[in-house]
N, C-alpha and C positions, 0 to 999 in steps of 0.2 A: 673825042670818044672817051667814054668812062668805062672802066672795068670794075666789077664788083666781086668780092670774094667773101663768102660766109664761113663762119666757124662756130663751134660751141654746141652743136647738136650732140645727142647721146640717148642713152636709155635710162629711164627713171621709173620709180614706182608712182602709183597714183598719189596725188597730194604733194609730190616733189616739185623741185624748181630747177630751172636752167636759165642761162643767159646766153643769147645768141649775139654774135658780132658780125658786122659787115664792113669791110674796109674798101674804100673807093680809091681808085688810082686813075691816072690819066688827066683828062680835062675836067678836074673836079669843080672848077668855078662854074660849070654849066649845070650842076645839080640843083634843081629847084624844089622838088618834092621827092621824098624817099618813103618807101613802104616795105612792109613784110607781108608776104602772101604764103599760102600753104596749099598743098595738093596731095591727096591720097591716090593710090594706084587706080582706084575705081572711078575717080572724079574726072569729068570731061574738061573742067577748067579750074584754074587756081582761085582760091578763096582769099579775098582781102582780109587781113587780120588787123593791121594798124598802119597809119601813115603819119608823117610829120613834114611840115614845110620848113623853110629856112628861118622863119620867125619862131619856130618851136610850137606852132599850133598843131594839135594832134587830133586824130579821128580813129575810133576803134569799132570793130565789129561787135555787135551785141553779145555774141557768144564768148567774147574774151574780156569784156569790160569788167574792171575791178580785179582782174587776175593777171593781165599782161600790161606791161608798160614799155612804150617806145621812147627812146631818147637818142640824142646824137651829141657827138663831140666834133664840132666843125673843124677845130684846129687839128684834130687827128684824122679827119676825113673818115670817121667811124660812126656807124649806126648800130644801135643796140635794141634788143628785145628781151626784156626780162619776163620770163614765164613762171608764174606761181600757181599753186593749187592745181597742178596739171591733172587732166583726166585722160582716160584712154582715147576718147574722141579727139583729143588734141594731137594724136599721133599722125604725122604727115611729114612730107619733105617741105622744109621752110625755105622760101626764096626771098632774097633782098632785091628790090627794084628801085630804079630811079626814073623820074619823069623830067626830061630836059627840054622838050619841045614847047615853045611859048604858047601855042594854041591849047593843047590839053592842060598845061599848067594853069593857064588863066581860067579855063573852064572849071577846073577843080576848085579854084578859089571861090568862084561864084556859086557853084552847085556842089555842096558837100556830098551829095549822094554819088558823085562820080569818083570820089577819092579812093574808094576801095575797088574800083574797076580795073582789072589788069590791063585792059587794052589801052589805057591812058598812059602806061609806062613803057618806055622805049628801051630800057637797058635792064638786064637781068643777070643775077649771079647763077652759079651752078647748083646751089641748094645745099642744105645741111639737114640730115635726118633727125627727127625727134620721135622717140618711141616711148609711150607711157604704158606700163603694165598695171593691170588691176590687182 
């Protein structure tokens, strides 16, 4: 079992930057793909923001391409999300997620469109709030 703990959220002005961190603990050797998702109070499901596999291959949502950067330090079991040029629409609870089940992980390697689907991830953190004011 893997446990995930996010940090780094906060309140910033439009155009500002933040860096989110997610520390993994437990059976960390089972983490195959990590991702960041976000959800607003009115949304019915979490929106995929960015993902990265163990080889460092990344996938981004169109809404954040060029502004957000996902990275990882495998030795430190830590996932990062650098958020730049923030907009009020980026305000949300941001969640770190891990996909460890071989089936979904394999499918995501073959079908990139699945990589930002929350249902493919089996482990979630508690979330960290990002608020961007105009």
